[in-house]
N, C-alpha and C positions, 0 to 999 in steps of 0.2 A: 177440179183436181183435188184429191185428198192429200193434205200436207201435214196432218196432225202427227204423223209418225216420222217426220223428217228429223234428221239429226240437227242438234244445235251447232251454232258457230263455235268452233273450238278455241277461240282466243278472246282476250279482253276486248270488248267492243265499245267501251265507254267513250273513247275519243271519236267514235264514228256515229254516236247517237245525236244527230243534228236536230236542232229545233227547226220548225218551218222557216223561220227567218234566217237561221244559219245556212240551211240547205239552199235557200234562194240566193244568198250571198256567194256561195261557193259553187253554184250550179255549173257555170261555164267551165270552171276548172275540172270538176268531177265528170263532166260529160263532153269534154273535148274529144274523147275517143269515139263516142257514138252519135254525136250531134243531135241528141234528143232535145226537143224544145221544152222549156220550163212548163210544168203542168199547172197552168192557171186557167181561169174561165175561158180565155181566148183559145187556149189549146183544146179544151173540151168542146167548144163550139166548132172549132176547125175540124175536129174528128166526127162531127155530126151530132154532138150533144148526147144527152141521156133523157130518159123519161122524167127524171127528177130535176131538182134544183142544180143548175150548172156550178154554182159556188160550192155546194156540198160535194158534188162529183169531183171538182178540182181539189178540194181538201182531202178527199179519200185517195185520189190519185197521188197527191203529194205524200200522204202518209205511207202509201205503198212504196214509193221511192225511198222514203226515210227508212222503212223496214229493210229494204234492199241494201242500202248503204251501211246499216249497222249489222248486217249479216243475218237478219231474221228472214231468210228467204221464203220459208213457208208462209209467213204472215204477208209478205209482199205479194205472193201469188194469190192468196185468199182475198186480200183487199182489191187487187187488180181485177180478178175474175168477177168480183161482185159488181163491177161497173160494166161488164160486158167487154166488147172488143176494144173499147177506147183504152183499156189497160193492157193491151197486148204487149207493148214494148217492155214494161217492167216485169210482167209475168214471164215472158220468154227469156229475158236476161236472167232473172232469178232462177228459173228452171235450169237454164244452161249452166250457170255457175255452180249451183247446188249439185247437180248430177255429175259435173266434171270433177269437183273436188271433194265432196262430202258423202255422196251415196256410195255404199260399199257393195250392194247387191247388184249384179250385172243385169238381171232381168228387170229390176226396178228402175235402174238407170236408163235402160232402153225404153221402158214405158214412159218415163218422164220426157225423154227426147221426142218420142212419137206424139205425145199429147201436145208438146210445144210446137212441133211441125204442123200439126192439124190446126192449132190456134193461129199460127203464122199464115197458113194458106187461107184461112177465113179473113184474116186481117188484110192480106193482099187484095182479095176481092172487094172488101169494104173500103180500103184506103189505098188505091193503086198508086197514088203519088206520095205515099209516106215511105221514105227511105228505109226506116227501121222495120217496116212490115217485111220488106224484101231481105234486108240484112239478117234479121233474126231467123228467117226461114233458112237462109244459107248457113248461118252459124249452127243451128240445131241439126240440119241435115249433115253438116260436116262432122259434128261430134258423134252423131249416130253412125255415120260411115266409119269412123275410127273404131267404134265399138264392134261392128260386125266385120271389120277389115275393109280397108280402102279398095282392095282388089274386088271383093264381093260387091261393094257398093257401086263400083264402076260397071260391073256386069249387070247390075239392076237399073242402070241408067241414072243413078243419083248425081253423077258428076255433071251432067248437062243441066240438071235442075239447079245445082249449086252455082254453076257459072252464070246461068240466066239471072238468078236472083242477085248475085253480086254485081253483075253488069248493070242491072237496073238500079240497085242501091247507089252505085258510084255515079251513075248518070244523074240521079236526083240529088246526090250530096257528094260532090267531088272531093270534099275535105273530110270525108268519113274515114278516120284513121283505122278503126277496127275493121272496116270493110276492105281497106287496102291490105291490112295484115292477112285477112282471110283469103283475099285473092292471091297473095303471095304463097300462102299455104296450098291453095288449090293447084297452082302450077308445080310447086315443089313436091307435093305428095304424089301427084300423078307421075312425074319423072322418076321419083324414087321407086315407084311400084312397077311401072311398065317400061321405063327407059326413055331416053330423049327422043328417039326416032318415032316410036309408036305413040308416045305422049304428044309429040308435035302433030303427027299426021291424023291421029284419031280425036284428040281432045284439045288441040291448040295450045298445049303446055309448052312453056318456054322459060329457060333458066334466067335469061336477062330480064324478062318481064316480071318474073317472081321477085328478083332483087330490086327492081324499080319500085314495086309495090311495098316491099319491106322497108326500103329506104324512105319512101314517102310517109309511111306510118310513123317512122322515127322522127322525121322532120316535123310532123304535125303534133306528135305527143312524145317528146323526148324523155319525159319523166313517168311514162306509163310502163309499169313492169311487163305487161303482156306484150307490148311491142318489142321489148328486148328479148323476152323468152322465145317468142315465135320467130324472131329473126335468127336466134341461135339454132332453133330447130330446123328452120328452112335452110340455112347455110349447110348444116350437116347433111340433110337429105339430098341436097343438090351436089355437094362437093366432097362429102365424106371426110376422111382423115386429112385430106389435103388442106382443109381449112378448119380443122378441129379446134385450134387455138382461138380462132375468131369466134367460133360457136361458144366455146367455154367463156370467152371474155364477155359475150352478150349475157350469159347467165350470171357472171360475177357482177356485172353492172346492175342487172335486175335485182340481185340479192342485196345490193347496197342502197337501193332506193327506199325512201320513207313512204310507207303506204298511206293513202289518203282516205281509204274506206275499207270495208271488209273484203270486197273483191280483191283489191290490191294487196291486202294483207295475205290472202291465200296465194296470190301470185308470187309474192316475195318469199313466203315460207317455202313454196315449192322450189323456187330457185335456190334457196339456201340449202334445203335438204338434198337437192340434186348435186350440189357442189361437194357435199359431204360424202356422197356415195363413192 
């Protein structure tokens, strides 16, 4: 994927420019949401290794994650893709966050999502027991669906693909907070677009299940801005003005959190700007 023309991270990233040792020390905290294993030689070998030196591959994979955390999303994708599919998780997370927050051209945004979806589909075939192969497939399909309209995406059968990938991700990693958030959104967006009855009968969407997943994500990652933001979005989609204050409160809480990396900085800034509107 060509990333040389991607926009730069628009904020000061000095605090997020972790050394390899710093990132290793903070890995569990930074990846509580996606449950991604630390990219060491053992992880490279677990994913099938590479044609080259496993130690070098692990160092490159770690550098890709370092680039992601400091907001150099294009570099993260470039480094990850140089390793082949073992870099799928960081490449797809970087693609998704970049397209979601920084890409302004709608056609380019959709092309990025499509490329990520294709990468994720290949990763699922290569690593069927890797939770994030399935999760990022669902994540990118969900973002793409929002681009083309959820109603249109449902008509194309994308809802079933998202549900299948999220079910698999959560079966493999029950504590995957970001997958819980995504599953909550799956239920909420369907109900919002087609109603409770059709949503339940056709897609198995359920408001109670949505809230259970949102609540679980917050239990697992109470300091993650995205868990607060999507909780707020979900509550409003499900209940509208009846619970508007609860939705707004979720945004206020997200806006007050201290970001721990570039992704969280974008989440927090989005929450802050939304509260000012």
